[in-house]
N, C-alpha and C positions, 0 to 999 in steps of 0.2 A: 290613774287617769279617766274621769267623768266627762262622758259627752253631755253638753248641756244644751246642745242646739244640730241636727241634720238634717239636712232635706236636699231634695232635687228641686231645680227649677220646674214651675208648674207649665204646662205648654198653653193651656186658654188664658191661664192668667196673665202671660208675660206678651201673649199678641193674641187676643180674642178676636179680632177682625179677621187674622189669618188663618185662625182656627175654623171659624167658620167658612170660610172660604173654601177650605180645606174639606170641609163636610158637603158643601153644596156639589164640588167636583167630585165626590164618591162615584156618581153614577157613570160618569165620563171614563174613569180608571185612573186619572191623574191624581185624585185627593187621596186614594186608599196610600198609595204609593209616597207620598208628600207628607202625610199622617204617619206611615211606617217609620222613615226617615228621619223626620223630625222628632219623634218619641224616642227613637234609637240614641241620638244625640242628647236630648234631655235626659234621658237614664244613665247615661254615661258622664253626667255630671254632677257633682256632689260638692256640698259646701258642708262643714263639720266645725262646730267649735267647741274645743273641751276646754279643762282647766289652765291650760298653758298658752295655746294656741290657735288660730285659724286656718283651715286646711281648706283649700279647693283643688279637687281631681277632676280634671276635665280629658274628655278625648277617646274615640273610640279606637282608632288605629297607632296614633301617635298619641300620645299621652302628656299632659300638662299637668305639674304638680306644683302649686303654691303654698306655700306655710309662712305663716307670719306670726310672731310672738305678741301675746297680747300685751306685754309690757312696752313692746315697742311701738304699739299703736297710738296715734296722736287725736287722730278725729276719726268717728263713723258718722255716716252720713246716711240715711235712708229716704230715696224721695217716693213721694206717693201722688199719683194725679188723681183727678177725682173716679176714674174707671179702677185704677189700682185699689183706692179705700174701699169702693165699693165690693171688688174681689177679694180683699183682705190681701194683699200680694203690696210689693214694693221693689225699687232699684237699690242695692248695698254697693255704698262705694267705702273703699275703709283707705285713709291716708296714714302715712308713716312719717316721713319728713319733709316730702318736698308738696308741690302744687297740684300733681298730677296723682290719681286714685293708686295704689299700690295693685289692689282686688276692686273688680267690679263687674257685678251681677244682677240682671234682670228678673224679675219674674218672682222672688222667694216669697214663700208662704208665711205668713204670720209674723211680720216685721217687726212687732213690738216684741215677740218672744226673742227674735234673734237679736234685738237692741239689747234687751235684759241680759242674754247671755253672753253678750260681748263686755259689761262692765265687770270690774276686777272684784 
């Protein structure tokens, strides 16, 4: 089993204005706590694409594990706003059978590499 892509969502890339607000609030003391909690949640989220499946692991205390076989994926959609394109990030949506995405994740780095890794 070869890992084609593995990444955590980026804090700055997923919400740059919120990140800057936390930096501004560091002297008050609220910013450092918010950044630490936010960082912990982002580090506890991992998206991995290997030869057979897409795996999303999320959560600190309660865990969520989503596993989708590459053969059952119907559509892979990666959305990028202008800011996302400048920061080289995007929002991933994976559809299998219905009209709602089975997996959705914002702030992933290298969306072109992710799209390439999800091709059979």
